[in-house]
C-alpha positions, 0 to 999 in steps of 0.5 A: 720573592716577597719584595717582588710581590710587594713591588707588583702590588705598588705598581698595580695600586698606582695604575688604578689609584685614580680609576675612581674618577672614571667610576665616579663620573659614570656611576657614583656621584656621592663619593670622592674619587679615592673612595670610588677607586677603592670600590672599583677595586673591591667590586667592579674590577675584582674578578680581573684582578683575581687572575693574578692577585689573591683576595688579601692582596686585592684588599691591600691594593684597594686600601692604597687607592683609598689613602693615596691622598693621605697627606691632604686628607691628614690620614696617619699610620700610612705604610711605605707602599701607599707613600710610594703610590702617593709620590707617583701621583704627586710627581705626575699630577704636579707636572700635569696640572695647569691652574685656570683660576684666573680665567672667567668662563661659565662654571658648568663648562668645567665640570667633571664631564669636561671633554678631553682637549686634543693634545694637538691643540697644544702645539704652537711654535710658529707665527701662524698660531691657531691658539696663542694663549693657554687660556684660549683652550677653555675660553669661548673665543676659539672652538677647540677640538676634543675627543668623544667618550668612546673606546679607542678605535681608528675612527674615534681617534679623530677629534671633533669641534667641541660645540658639535659634540653634546655628551649624554649621561649614558656616554660615561656609564656605557664606557665604564660598563664596557671597560669593566666587562673587558677588564674582568676577562683578563686571562689568568697568568703567573707572569706579572709583566704579562698581566701588567701589559694586559691591564695597560692595553685595556686601560688605554683603550677605555680611558684615553678620552677621559681627562685625568683632572678637571678640578683641583682645590686650587681652581679649575685645571685644563682637561687635557691629560688623559687618565691613562697617561696619568695612571701610567706615568704615576705607576712608572714613578711609584715603581721606581720609588718603591724599588729604592725603598726596598733597597734601603736607598738613602734618597730618591734618586732616579735615572731617566733612560732613553733607548734608540734602535739604529740601523733599522733601514740598513737591516731591512733593506740590506743590499748585500745578498745576490738573491731576490728569492722570497724578497717580499716575505723577508721584507715583511718579516724584517719589519715585524722583527725590528718593531719587536726588538726593543721589547727584548731590550726593555725586558733586559733593562727591567731585569737588570734594575729589578723592576717591572715593565711599568717603568717604561714611559714611551715605546714607539718608532724604535725609541723608548724612555724609562724611569729607573731607580738609581741604585748603582745605575750608571754602572749597570747601564755600562755593563748592559751596554757592553754586553749588548755591543758584543752581541750586536757585533757578533750577530749583526756585524755592527749593522744594528745598534742600540744607543742608550743615554741617561740623566740623573734626576731627583724628585725636584726634577719632576717639577715643570721647568726642571723636568723640561731641562732634564729632557733637554739634557737627555736630548743632548746625551742622545745626540752624543751617543749616536756619534759613539755607537760602539765604544771600541776601546778594546779592539780584540772584543770588537774585531771580527777575526773568525769571519772567513772560517765561519763560512766553512769555505762556502759563499755567505747566505744568498739572501742577506749576503752576510751570515754563514749558511745553515747546514745544507741550505743556501740561507742562514738561520736568521733568514730561514727564520724570517722566511717562516715568519713572512710565510705565516704572518698573513694568516696569524692572529697571535704572536709569542716573542722571546729572546734569542741569543743568536738573533739578539736583539731580534726576538724569536717569533712564533705565530698562531692563527685564530684557530689556535686560540685555545692552544695559545691561551693555555700556553699563556696561562702556563708561563712561569713568573720570571720567564722572558716571554711576551704574548700579544694578540694582533687583533683585539676583535679576536682576543682582548683578554691578553696584551694587544699590540698594534702591528702595522702590517697589511699585506695585499691578498692575492685574489687571482683576478689579474692573472692574464694581465700579469702574464703579459707583463711577465713575458707570459711566464707562469705566475707564482701561486702565493696568497700574497701579491708579489711586487710584479702583481702589485705593479700590474694593479696600475694597469687598466684593460679596455676592450682586450687592450692593456694600458698603463705602466706596470710599476710600483711606488714607494711612499716614505713620509715622516712628521716635520720638526717632531724632535723640536715639537717634543722639546719646545713645541708646547703652548706657553704664555709669558707674563710679568709680576709686580717687579717686572720679572718675566714668568713663562708658563708652559704646558710641558709635562711627562704625561703630555709627552706620553699623550703626544707620543702615543697619539702620534704613534697610533695614527701610523700604526692603527689609523693609517693601517685601517685606512689601507685595509679599507680603501687601498688593499693593494698597498703593502705596509713595510713599516709604520709607527712612531712618526714615519712610514714606508709603504709599497704599492701600485704606483697610482694607488700610492699617489692617491693614498698620499693625497688621502693620508695628508687629508687624514693627518690634518684632520687627526692633528686638529688642523693645526698648521704647526704640525705637518708631514713631508712625503716622498714618492718613488716610482719604479719597476717592480724588479729592482732590488729592495735596497734601491726601493729604500734609497729611491724613497729616501731621495724623494723624501729628502727633496720634500724635506728641503722646504717641508710640508710638501710631497715630492715625486718625479724629483719635483717638490710641491705643496699638498694643495698644488699636488691635489690640483696637479692630480686634477689636471692629470685626470683631465689630460688623461681623459683627453688622451683617451678620447683622442683629442691629445696625442702622445706627441702633443703631451710630450711637447707640453713637457718640453714647452713647460720646461722651456718656460721654466728656464726663461731666466737662463735664455730670453729665447725661451719666452717664445714658449707661448708661440710654440704652444699655440702652433703645437695646439692648432696643429695637433689638438683634436686631429681625429676631427672630433673637436670644434675651434672653440674647444681648441681655443679653450685648451690653449688658453687653459694650458697657457694659464697652467704653464704660467702658474706651475712652470714659468720662471722669469727671474732666478727665484727657485721654481720647479716645473711642477706641471711635469707631475701632471703630464707624466702621470697622464702619460704613464696611465695612457701608455699602450702596453699590449693585448690581454693574454687571454685575447692573444691566445684566441 
């Protein structure tokens, strides 16, 4: 217990060792940042720290913060705890710092009030580089994008041009005051992992925009590493280092461990069950459960290695990385994997899997080039693990021998189609649990997660509403020190005094406004009274009512999207410069570091989990987030809203990633009836995404792939055509003829007779355009000229070059919108 407490003191001191940089820039200008860190711990943050530590321990944390530069300051008589924190700081900062002493620029532009450079400005690996040299990040010839001194929100997370943001003296000061106020509201607990996660949430929220370093004795450094990422990486290294000391290890030897949760989509979009009962509830519950599953795995790893949750560097999108002390580490991981595999086979029949890969490292491996090589080595190990998900050497351990007997002569669960039914119910215990989660999630503000032997790695989840806040907080305070429980606030506006999780679940609320429309679409059946819209109701949101008539198609759409080349970006995408020394030897200077990788991962994940979720809530409330995190997303919604959202998403993504042309996203849109099975939605979305991924930085819909720029143009064309159909100028027959002729123009290289498409178009337009007699000849001529130009630009293919008839997207969308569906239900009743 004494060793455990000592490790917790080291972790907390490492997490706060440079917090004085924040305080010094905000308030205390006459002290060093080490002294400011000590003052912050003893005064400003004391109330929050006292929720877990006693007064003597707080003083010890303050002393460690004060002396963490003991080598540079030549302080003697330093204890091992301080040395561990110093090691964490040194190894993290040594990776981060990039000296700029050879660059000429005004000194005042590199003061301690320097703005944090967006991490997305530092990604460069293609020909069209926005920034070609590291020196340009501080020079004046390129106007780099930076972050404002504001707490992290979906709005503040967008970078701004440096010259457009003038910092005020009060910006830092106000931010510090808000930070202190929120930190000191942390709830008391006896569980250090909960306490650490609460501190971590607040530190990220307020120091994400503060550069860790702007100046060093060796010269100016790039203000491009957030203070929070330096603090968190320092805490991870210091914790692993001190655990080695506590175990009397002869040398500092580490494991860099990565975990990858596989089979997520196969589990979420299971195709085995026969029943569509509660499909939407189960879908949203599965999404939540898999997003939290790694928390259970992480707790298991932390306990196995006798450390705490500070060792986790990254945890997003079904992947995590950790720095662990190598004390029989290889054997521990083998044992852990063996136990995991047995549970995964038993509980999920091999559908879900967790791949663990690791490399050994020493202190010297945390130097820039060495660390990069280590992560490249780890990447190869990860690829190997994916090909041997289950190491089946002993078939008796993995063969499912009692499956038939476990069903007790009955059919399996009607929802998942796999597990035995629970007691007299038609569904299994997992699906019943998921159904309860899906039912309660829309009105929940807090969640409690704990390990479950029968669901592993999926957690047991308890949900609480805002009205249950006091009951929840009382439970939080009573959690035992070693209890495997995590409690999160889903909404930090309701409660930020406990750990906060960005849960990317938005559910379309049922307002009852489209009841008549839904009835006509469902053959006048009574509508299920639910608080969340069904897929059928989402489809009906794409319909439009005009004078008692309904137009459109009651379809839904799936949007599946992910970032292009992200694996490559993490390993080789960071900006680098090449130079030669006096002997002609080439030197490569690269910005790659653990903190920058954390920075990039965290910001990319935040776009999908927070920024897009907020965008959906605000502007597209009928879109359903199945999952969004890491670098990808899966959404379901009314088909037209999904199309509009895709356009907005890409615009926001460009702005969020500093308009960097090397960072792109591909999207696939699958439009279908709302009644198809969930697994078909997933397969359709994946097929469209694969079409877009063939060329990347594109969107695919109706099996056609286009650039985002052409996609926006096609939507404008579609809106114009839709208007002319509505006005009676273009008949449905003429619109379908436009599709035929554009297809004809697209196949000229196959048959020269297809070159007659213009003649056929001229005949069709003069015969059919404006048959209602409301158009003039010049208007008809204008329509013909426009469509000849459109077909030439988007469809015509004379040579054998790869060119699709993308004009189909615009015409099909207009036809979908103007299809006459029937009379309004209430009008029919009259």
